[in-house]
NUBA-271378 format. One line per 2 residues: number of its first residue (from 1); their letters; for each residue x, y, z of N, C-alpha, C. Coordinates in Angstrom, 1 decimal, decimal comma. Each point is the difference from the previous one (the first is absolute). Last residue first. Layout:
N
NUM	a	X/Y/Z/X/Y/Z/X/Y/Z | ...
//
This chain:
119
119	np	-7,3/-19,6/-26,0/-0,1/1,3/0,0/-0,2/0,5/1,5 | 2,8/-4,7/-1,2/-1,1/0,5/0,0/-0,1/1,8/0,0
117	te	3,4/-3,3/-2,4/0,1/0,9/0,9/-1,6/0,4/0,5 | 1,1/-4,3/-3,2/0,4/1,5/0,0/-0,3/0,6/1,3
115	tl	-0,7/-4,7/-0,9/0,8/0,4/-0,9/0,8/1,5/-0,3 | -1,9/-3,6/4,4/-0,3/1,3/-1,1/1,2/0,0/-0,7
113	gs	-0,2/-3,0/3,7/-0,6/-0,7/-1,4/-0,3/1,3/-0,8 | 2,0/-0,3/4,6/-1,2/0,6/-0,3/-0,4/-0,4/-1,2
111	qs	4,2/-1,0/1,1/-1,0/-0,5/1,0/-1,4/0,3/-0,3 | 3,3/1,9/-2,9/0,2/-1,6/0,2/-1,0/-0,3/0,8
109	im	0,6/4,4/-0,1/-0,7/-0,1/-1,1/-0,2/-1,7/-0,1 | 2,7/1,4/3,6/-1,4/0,4/0,4/-0,9/-0,6/-1,4
107	qq	4,9/-0,2/-0,3/-0,6/-1,2/0,6/-1,3/0,4/0,3 | 1,8/3,3/-2,4/0,4/-1,2/-0,6/-0,9/-1,0/0,7
105	ik	0,8/4,0/2,4/-0,9/0,0/-1,0/-0,3/-1,2/-0,9 | 3,8/0,1/3,1/-1,3/-0,5/0,6/-1,2/0,3/-1,1
103	es	4,3/1,1/-1,5/0,0/-1,5/0,4/-1,2/-0,4/0,7 | 0,9/4,4/-0,5/-0,2/-0,6/-1,6/-0,2/-1,5/0,2
101	vw	1,1/2,4/4,0/-1,5/0,3/-0,5/-0,2/-0,7/-1,4 | 4,5/-0,2/1,6/-0,8/-0,8/0,7/-1,4/0,1/-0,4
99	ar	3,3/2,7/-1,8/0,0/-1,2/-0,5/-0,7/-0,9/0,6 | -0,2/4,4/1,1/-0,5/0,1/-1,1/0,2/-1,9/-0,7
97	er	2,1/1,4/3,9/-1,4/0,0/0,6/-1,1/-0,2/-1,7 | 4,9/0,5/0,3/-0,1/-1,3/0,6/-1,8/-0,2/0,1
95	ar	1,6/4,3/-1,1/0,4/-0,9/-1,4/-0,6/-1,4/0,7 | -0,4/3,2/2,9/-1,1/0,3/-0,6/0,4/-1,0/-1,4
93	re	3,3/0,4/3,4/-1,0/-0,6/0,2/-1,3/0,1/-0,9 | 4,2/2,2/-1,0/0,1/-1,4/-0,2/-1,3/-0,6/0,6
91	tp	-0,8/4,8/-2,0/0,7/-0,6/1,1/-0,1/-1,4/-0,2 | -2,4/3,5/-2,7/1,3/-0,5/-0,2/0,6/-0,9/1,0
89	ay	-4,9/0,4/-2,2/0,8/0,6/1,2/1,3/-0,7/-0,3 | -3,9/-0,4/-2,9/1,1/0,8/-0,5/0,9/0,6/1,4
87	ai	-4,0/-2,9/-0,2/0,8/-0,6/-0,9/1,2/0,9/0,0 | -3,7/-0,3/3,4/1,4/0,1/0,3/0,9/-0,2/-1,3
85	ls	-4,5/0,6/-0,1/0,5/1,0/0,8/1,2/-0,3/0,4 | -2,0/-3,3/-2,3/-0,2/1,3/-0,8/0,7/1,0/0,8
83	af	-0,8/-4,2/2,0/1,1/0,1/-0,7/0,2/1,3/-0,9 | -3,5/-0,4/3,2/1,2/0,1/0,6/1,1/0,1/-1,2
81	ke	-4,2/-1,1/-1,6/0,0/1,5/0,6/1,8/0,2/0,5 | -1,4/-4,3/-0,8/0,6/0,8/-1,3/-0,2/1,1/0,3
79	yd	-1,2/-2,3/3,4/1,4/-0,6/0,0/0,5/0,9/-1,3 | -4,6/0,3/1,1/0,9/0,7/0,8/1,3/-0,4/-0,3
77	rl	-3,1/-2,4/-2,3/-0,1/1,6/-0,1/0,8/0,7/0,4 | -0,4/-4,4/1,1/0,8/0,0/-1,2/0,1/1,8/-0,5
75	aa	-2,6/-1,6/4,1/1,5/0,0/0,2/0,8/0,3/-1,2 | -4,5/-0,4/-0,4/0,2/1,3/0,4/1,5/-0,1/0,6
73	el	-1,5/-4,1/-1,6/-0,4/1,2/-1,4/0,8/1,5/0,8 | -0,1/-4,2/2,7/1,4/0,4/-1,0/-0,5/0,9/-0,9
71	ng	-2,0/-1,3/4,9/-0,5/0,9/-1,0/1,1/0,1/-1,5 | 0,5/-2,7/4,3/-0,4/-0,7/-1,0/-0,8/0,9/-1,1
69	vk	2,5/0,8/4,3/-1,2/0,1/0,1/-0,7/-0,9/-0,9 | 4,5/1,4/-0,3/0,0/-0,8/1,0/-1,6/-0,5/0,3
67	ey	1,1/3,1/-3,1/0,5/-1,2/-0,4/-0,3/-1,0/0,9 | -0,9/4,4/0,9/-1,1/-0,3/-0,8/0,7/-1,6/-0,3
65	ii	2,7/2,3/2,3/-0,9/-0,1/0,9/-1,2/-0,8/-0,8 | 3,9/1,7/-2,1/0,4/-1,2/0,8/-1,1/-0,5/0,8
63	ar	-0,6/4,0/-2,3/0,0/-1,0/-0,8/0,3/-1,3/0,6 | 0,2/4,1/2,3/-1,3/-0,5/-0,3/0,1/-1,2/-0,8
61	nk	4,1/2,1/0,5/-0,5/-0,8/1,2/-1,4/-0,2/0,1 | 2,0/2,0/-3,7/0,5/-1,1/0,2/-0,6/-0,9/1,1
59	yl	-1,5/4,6/-0,7/-0,6/-1,3/-1,1/0,8/-1,3/0,4 | 1,6/3,5/2,3/-1,3/-0,3/0,5/-0,6/-0,9/-0,9
57	da	4,5/1,6/-1,0/-0,3/-1,1/0,8/-1,3/0,0/0,6 | 0,4/3,2/-3,3/0,4/-1,0/-0,5/-0,2/-1,3/1,0
55	as	-1,8/5,3/-0,3/1,0/-0,8/1,0/0,0/-1,6/-0,6 | -3,0/3,7/-1,9/1,6/-0,2/-0,5/0,8/-1,0/0,8
53	pq	-4,5/1,5/1,2/-0,1/-0,9/-0,9/1,4/0,1/-0,8 | -2,0/1,7/4,7/1,4/0,1/-0,8/0,0/-0,9/-0,8
51	ln	-4,3/0,5/2,4/0,7/1,3/0,4/1,4/0,1/-0,9 | -2,2/-4,1/-0,6/-1,1/1,1/-0,8/0,6/1,7/0,3
49	ia	2,0/-4,3/1,8/0,7/0,3/-1,5/-1,3/1,2/-0,5 | -0,3/-1,3/4,5/1,2/0,7/-0,3/0,2/0,5/-1,3
47	ts	-3,9/-2,7/1,1/-0,1/1,7/0,5/1,6/0,3/-0,4 | -0,2/-4,4/-0,6/-0,7/0,9/-1,2/0,0/1,3/0,4
45	yd	1,8/-2,8/3,3/1,0/0,3/-1,2/-0,7/0,8/-1,1 | -2,5/-1,3/3,5/0,9/1,1/0,3/1,0/0,3/-1,1
43	ei	-3,2/-3,7/-0,5/-0,7/1,2/0,4/0,9/1,3/0,2 | 2,0/-4,4/-0,1/-0,6/0,4/-1,3/-0,6/1,5/0,0
41	ak	0,7/-2,3/4,1/1,2/0,7/-0,6/0,1/0,4/-1,2 | -3,8/-1,9/2,3/0,2/1,3/0,3/1,2/0,4/-0,7
39	ed	-1,0/-4,1/-1,0/-1,0/0,7/-0,3/0,3/1,4/0,3 | 2,5/-3,5/1,6/0,3/0,2/-1,1/-0,8/1,4/-0,9
37	nq	1,7/-2,0/4,8/-1,3/0,6/-0,4/0,3/0,6/-1,6 | 3,3/-2,1/2,9/-0,9/-1,0/-0,8/-1,2/0,9/-0,1
35	ml	3,7/1,9/2,2/-0,9/-0,8/0,8/-1,0/-1,0/-0,8 | 3,7/2,5/-2,2/0,3/-0,8/1,1/-1,0/-0,5/0,9
33	sf	-1,6/2,9/-3,0/0,7/-1,2/-0,7/0,7/-0,9/1,1 | -1,5/4,2/1,4/-1,2/-0,8/-0,3/0,7/-1,5/-0,6
31	vf	3,1/3,4/0,5/-0,3/-0,6/1,3/-1,3/-0,8/-0,1 | 1,2/2,5/-3,5/1,2/-1,1/0,0/-0,3/-0,6/1,4
29	ar	-3,0/3,6/-1,3/-0,1/-1,6/-0,6/1,0/-0,9/0,1 | 0,5/4,2/2,4/-0,8/-0,8/0,5/-0,7/-1,2/-0,9
27	qs	3,6/3,0/-1,8/0,3/-0,7/1,0/-1,1/-1,3/0,9 | -1,1/3,1/-3,6/0,7/-1,1/-0,4/0,6/-0,6/1,1
25	ya	-2,6/3,6/0,8/-0,9/-0,8/-0,6/1,2/-1,7/-0,1 | 1,9/4,1/1,4/-0,9/-0,8/1,1/-0,6/-0,9/-0,6
23	tv	2,5/2,6/-2,8/0,8/-0,8/0,6/-0,9/-1,0/1,1 | -2,1/3,4/-2,4/0,4/-1,2/-1,0/0,8/-1,1/0,9
21	dd	-3,4/4,0/1,3/1,5/-0,3/0,5/0,0/-1,3/-0,8 | -3,7/3,2/0,4/0,4/-0,2/-1,1/1,6/-0,5/0,1
19	ph	-3,0/0,9/3,6/-0,6/-1,0/-0,6/0,5/-0,1/-1,6 | 1,5/1,7/4,8/0,3/0,3/-1,1/-0,6/-1,1/-1,3
17	qr	-1,3/-0,2/4,9/0,5/1,2/0,1/0,6/0,5/-1,7 | -2,1/-4,3/0,5/-0,7/1,0/0,7/0,4/1,3/-0,2
15	ia	3,0/-3,2/-0,9/-0,7/-0,1/-1,1/-1,2/1,1/0,6 | 3,1/-1,3/3,2/0,5/1,0/-0,7/-0,8/0,3/-1,5
13	ed	-1,5/-3,2/3,4/-0,1/1,3/0,4/0,8/0,9/-1,2 | -0,3/-4,4/-0,8/-1,2/0,7/0,0/0,0/1,3/0,4
11	yl	4,0/-2,2/0,2/-0,2/0,3/-1,2/-1,5/0,6/-0,1 | 1,0/-1,9/4,3/1,0/1,5/-0,4/-0,2/0,6/-1,3
9	ai	-2,3/-4,3/1,2/-0,5/1,1/0,5/0,7/1,1/0,0 | 2,0/-4,0/-1,8/-1,3/0,5/-0,8/-0,7/1,4/0,8
7	mn	3,5/-1,9/2,1/0,3/0,6/-1,2/-1,0/0,3/-0,6 | -1,0/-2,4/3,5/0,5/1,1/0,5/0,6/0,8/-1,1
5	el	-1,0/-4,5/-1,0/-1,2/0,9/0,3/0,2/1,4/0,4 | 3,6/-3,0/-0,4/-0,4/0,3/-1,5/-1,2/1,2/0,1
3	qk	1,6/-2,1/4,2/1,0/1,2/-0,7/-0,5/0,4/-1,3 | -2,2/-3,9/2,1/-0,3/1,4/0,8/0,7/1,3/-0,6
1	m	0,9/-4,4/-1,6/-1,0/0,5/-0,4/-0,4/1,2/0,3
//
């Protein structure tokens, strides 16, 4: 746990010096998620998304945490945004992710009882 706290301190300093550093926010969010501090992870992913709204993986990562904490509507919105951002990605990885996220969206709709995607 001390090692993770040290990593947070390093990212805090990086963000202090470069407040528009998307990578620092994203990496700190990941460390917060490892520490089970889901609220802080969501905050940092949200900040990173505001700084770089076209970064698909940020939406996917935030969706996973939203799902974990039971905010299924927010998770579904983020999974769908992720899917839209990778819709035309040509790589094999993205093809696998498109299949995975399509299945995830259907699962989320089923779990949440929604008949359509929330706004």
